[in-house]
N, C-alpha and C positions, 0 to 999 in steps of 0.2 A: 494394357494401357501403359503409357509412359508415366514415370514418377519423377519427383524431384529429389535429388540427393544433396545433403549438406556435409561438408567436411571442414574441420577447423583444427589447426595446431597453433597454440597461442601461449603468451606469457601474461598472467594477470596477477593482482595482488592477493596476499594471504588473508586468512581469517581464522577465527577459532569458534568452536562450539562442540558441545557434547550433550546429548539429551536422551531421556527415555521418551518413547512416543506412545500416545494413547489415541483411541479413535472414538468419536461420538456421533450418533445419528439422531438423537432426540434430547429433550431436557434432562431426563433421568440419567442417561449415559454420560451427558456432559457433567452433571453434578458428581457422578462417580469418578469420572476422569480427573476432575479438579481435586477431589479428595485424595485420590491416589498420587497425584502430582505433588500435593502439599505434604504427603507422607514420605516422599522420596528424598534422597540425600542431595540431589543436584538439580539441574535445570531440566525441564520437561516440555514436550510439545504435545498439543492436542489437535489432531486433524478432524475437522468437521465435514460432514457431508452437506450437500445442498438441502435446503428446506427449513422448516420452522423449529425453533428450540424454545421450549416453555419451562424453564426450571421453576421449581416450587419453593426454593429457598435461595437466599443470597449466596453468590459464588465468592468465597473468601480466598484470596490469593496470598499465601504465606511464603511461597518460594519463587523461583524464577520460572515463569510459565509463559509459553507462547501458544496462542490459540489462532489457528489458521483455517480460513474458509476456502472454498474452491476458487481457483484462479480465473474462472469464467462463469458466466451466468448458467443456471440460477444460483442465487446467493445463499449463504448461511445466515438466517435471520434470527437473532436472539431477542426475545420479548420479555420484558419484566412484569407483564400484567398478571402472571400467575404466582409471582413471588409472595409468600406469606410470612409475617402479617403484612397487610397492605396499608400504607405504602412502605416500601423498603428499598434499599439500594439493590441494583442488579449485581454489580461487582463492588467488593471492598478489597482494595489492595493494601495489605498491612504494611507497617513501617519498614520491615525488612523484606517485603515482597516486591516482585517486579513482574508486570504484566505487559506482554506484547500482543496486540490484536492486529491481525492482517486479513484483509478480504472478508470482513464481516459487517453486518448491519445490526445495530442495536436500536430498539424502539419500545415505546409503551412503558417506560421505566420510571420509578420514583414518584415524587410528589411530597409536598410539605417539607421541602428541604432535602429529601432523599434523592440520590442521583442515579443515573445509569452507571457511571463509574465514579466511585468515591475513593480518591487516591491519597493514601498516607505514605506511600513508598515511591515507586517509579512506574510510570505508564508510558508505553510507546504505541501510539495509534497510527497505523499506516494503511493506506488504500482502503479505508473503511468509512462507513457512514453512521452517524449517531443522529437520529431524526425522530420526530413525533413523540418525544418523551414528555411526561407530565412534570417531572422534576428537572434539575440541571442535567445537561448532557455529560459534563465532566466537571468534577469538583476536586481541585488540586489543593489539598490541605497544607497548612503551615509545615514547612520542612520537607514537603514532597516535591517531586519533579515530574514533569510531563513533556513529552515530545510528540508533536502531531505533524505527520507528513502526508501530503497527498490525500487528505481526508476532508469530509464534510460534516459539519454540525449544524443542523437546520430544522426548521419547522417545529421547534419545541415550545411548550407552554411556559417554560421558565427561561432562565439564562441558558445560552449555549455552553458557556464556561464560567465557573467561579474559580478564580485564581488567588489563593492565599499563599502559594508556594512559589515555584518557578516553572513557568510554562513557555515553551518555544514552539512556534508554528512555522512550517515551511510549506509553501505552495498548498495552502489549505483554504477552505471557505467556511465562514461562520455567518449564517444568514437566515432571515425570516423567523427568528425566535421572538416569542411574544413578550417576554419580560425584559429582554436585553441580550446583547451579543456576548460580550466578555466583561465580567466584573473583575478588575485587577486591584488586589490589595497586597500583591507580592511583587514578583518580577515577571514581566511579560515581554517577550521578544517576537517580533513579527517579521518574517522574510517571505516576500512574494505571496502575501496572504490577503484575502478579501474578508473584510468584516463589514457587512452591509445589510440594509433593509431590516434591521432589528428594531422592534418597537419597545414600548415601556421605557426603560432606562436608556435606550438608544444602543448604538453600536458598542461603545466602550464606556464603562463607568470606572474611570481611572485610566489614564493614558498609558500607552505602551512605553516601556523603558527604552527599547530600541526598535527601529523600524527600517527595513530595507526594501524599497520597491513594493510597498504594500498599499492597500486602498481601503478607505472607509467612505460611507455614503453620507455621514452627518457631521464629520469634523471632530468627533469626540475621541478618536484613537491617537491623534497626533502623528499621523503617518507622513506628513509633508506634502509633496506635490500632488498626490492623488487623494487629498482630503476633500470631503464633500463632493464626491464623484459617484454617479450612478453606474454600477458595473454592468447593467443590462443583463441580469440573470434570468434564465428560464426557470420553470418550476422543477421540483425534484422529481426525477423520473429515470427510467432505464435508458441510458444513452450509449450502451455497449459496456463491456466489462462486467465484473462480478457484482458490483454494487451500484445503487442509484446515485446520480450526481446532479448538480446544478450547472447546466450548460451556459456558456457565454453566447449571447445573441450576436448576430452579425453587427459589426461596428462598435462592439464593446470597447471602452477605453482600457480594459484589462488585457486586451489581445496584444501580444508582443511587448508588453510593458514591464516584464519581470527582469530580475537580475540574472542574466544567463549563466554567469559564473557559479551561481548557487542553485541552479535549476536541476532537479532530478531528471534522469533520462527518460522517464515515463510519467504519465499523469495517473490519476486515481484509477482509471480504467485499464491501466497497463498499455495504453497507446503511447507511441513514441512522441516525445517533445523534440521538435527539430532544433538543432543547435543554432543559436542566434535568433530564435523566435519564441522565447519563453513567455507564455501567458501567466498572468497572476492568477492564483487560485488553484484548486484541485483539478480543474478541467482544462485540457488543452484544446483550443478550438480547432475544428477540422479545416477551417479555411487556411490555416497556416501549416497543415500537414501535407499540402500539395495534392493528395489524392482523395481527401475527405474521409469520412468514415468508411471502414471496410464494408463491403456489401454483406447482407445477412448470410451467415454460414461461412464467411471467409476470413473472419477476424482471428485474433490470437486465441488459441485453444481449439480451433475448429478442425484442425488436421487437414485443411484444404489449402490450396495455393492460388490466390488470386493473381492476376496479371500474367498468367501463363508461365512457362518454364524457360529454361535456357539461359537466363540472365546470370551474370557473375557479379556478386556484390562484396563489399568489404564490411567493416564494422565501425560504427562511429561512437563518440563518447566525449567525456570531459576529463581534464586533469592529466597530470604526469605521474606515473606509478613507478616507485623505486623497487619494491619487492617483487619477486618473480615466482610464479606458480605454473607448473606444466599442466596443460589442458589439451585434451583431444576428444573429438566426437565425430561419429559418422552415423547419420540417421536418415531414414527413408519415410516419406509421407505414406501413411496408410499401413505402415509396418511397425511392429513393436520391437523388432530386432535392431540392436544398435551396437556400435563400438564406442566405449565411453571410458575415460579416465581423467580424474582430477587429483593432482598430488600437491599437497602443501606440507612438505616434510618438516619445515621449521615449526609447524603447529600440530604435527602428527595427524593430519587430516588427509585421508585418501578415499576417494569415491570411485566406485566401479559398478558394473552390472546394472546399467540404466534400463528400467522398464518404462518405455515411452507410452504415456497416455495420449498425448497429442503433439503434433508438429504442424505449426502454421507458418507458411512462407508467403510473405507479401512482397513481391518484387517491386511493385509500384512505390511502396514506401521504404523498401530496403530493410525489411525486418523479418527475422525468423524467431519464433517463440516455441520453445520445447518445454513440455511439462511431463513429469513422471516421478518415479522414485528410484533411488540409487542405494547401493550397499555402502555403508560407512565402515572402513577398516580402522582398527582391528576388531571392533565390537561386532561387526557383521549385522548391525541393526540397519533397517531400511529407513531412509528419511525422504520426505518429499523434496523435489528439486525443480526449480524453474530456471531456464537459461534463455536470455534474450540477446540476440545478436543484431546489431543495428549498423546501417551505412547511410550517411547523409553528407552531401557536399564534400566528399573526400575525407571525412573523418571516420574513424572506426573505433568501436568499443564493444565490450562484452559485459554482461551483468549476470551474476549467478546468485541465487537465493535458495537457502534450505529452510525447511519447516522449523528447524530448531533455532532459527535466528541468525545463522550465518548469512551475511549479505556483502557482496562486493560488486562495484560497478566502476568502470574506468576505461581509459584509452588502451587500445591494443598495442602492446610493445613490439610484437613481431608475429609473423604468421599471417594467414589469410583464410577467409571463408569462401567456399565455392558452392554455388547451387547449380548442379549439372543435370541435364536431362538423361534419364536412363532409358535405353531402347527396349528394356525387358518388358 
């Protein structure tokens, strides 16, 4: 059978990261991995398998730790219901600790003031869902910082967020929490974010300090034009991607209403956000993606190529990049063999020897998503890598993300991507 081939030579921006990598498949191994990471001298990454994680004690973060779930369904689901004594925090991020959560779901945590994430240091929540918790989803303590991107905090029995420190939300959704959406006693910044349908104290107890193209449903967040607006959210469910999301129903006023200059290239599900059509919240509506949701088995991570072969696409994105990094890849659908090199000499980052876990090419949406692991030089440690190539309306971009926290996304400076039909 024929296959699709992808080839790229490009210049993209630099980044930095170095980490030890641990692996966890259940609650006990996750607890051990966190303990080992806390005992290390530098930053660490913990790769999670799909499935349920039931740790029996609070996960205390004392170092710079990144916890990464699978990039496609089924998700890694961390539940706090087994943590003893009950109730307790699921995560405590200590004052000098930093926790990044990517592609994970947190549920059933806390109660009586204990939270799913109790942040005394720094938290970065990305492409993740915190839902169904007994206590607050995220508690940002005085002096702490939190950044929430492309994430959902919903369906909790308490507040979605308690903010006594500094919390910034980008294209996220805080909704359907019983005690309230966000309690702000510190600094709250909302960008392209939905805070809606929260009961008890309402959407916000304490207005946002800054708001850019955000929306609330009861007027309490001080978001401006989209205050007291119903975003028409669906229920929390699997809508594609690794984590559950709240979809925007057809006709939602959040559709296309975001600040496109600050819109990430993907939504929470890792579906592409078209340039010029940014939706508010963590979910990008399919109506504005042109082709709708990928058919089952053809989306990112599937290794299949919807829309047939033969098409040649570029890469789209945002921004102007000044720094340059050499990057090349050649990969084949259905094959693990690849040619791969990523070199950022100014930051001593060289990647090679990509083992491809999946390659999905969607020619209808102009997207290629590659997931696997690569060898980082000179340590020769393997790190998980995701590469997303996008083409839309003549714009081209590349996004690369490593499990150790390295993340770059932006406009392609030179080079091209070609998807070619192989007669073999």
